[in-house]
C-alpha angles and dihedrals in degrees: 000000000000091000091050090053091049091049092048091048090050093049092049091049090049091051094046100041100026085204122122121184122196121243114297095200117092113224109250112266113242108267138168121248114202127217126185092230140087120273087247092060093045091047092052091047091051092051090055094043095050089049091051091048092047092241104156112217114219101174131023134164114185092189089066095028091238129147131174126184127221116258102276111211130195098051106163104160115117088197089069104035138034116211096171132257139283107214102319096331126096113243111242110234114245119199093339115170128214134188130190127213118192127188125182125201127186112235111183107291092348139063127234116212122197119195126192120185116194118199127198131208135285127224117226130182112238133170088269094050132263116352126195113224125197113235131197135199115257090206096253096121091046092052091047093052092048091048092050093048090052090051094049094049 
């Protein structure tokens, strides 16, 4: 229900203002997160975390410490993605897809983890018809994964 209200608010704002602004959030720059644990322990923690978060893994190669998720559709949470604004109101994402790529790298007695979250586009009804909007990650999923890995280790 909440998402329907956000979508309706966004559509009304689009109709009234006719002004769409692109996302203001900058996608998080790829960065390494360090854990004082072996790649094996971080890998096993990630498998459990992605299962708990319902992140379906489509490709993984333990020999290179690489994982990629399937494209996850139906993302509607404005806390995770920024699809721009209509007037002063955030545009609620509609059928946005995300995918997560994770790469581990041993670094001495620690492990570096690099996360990359790719975000698709959202469709919004405007006066001129359906408009595709670019969306970007706000870094929420990345922070959540890092936090959960730290807890599991």
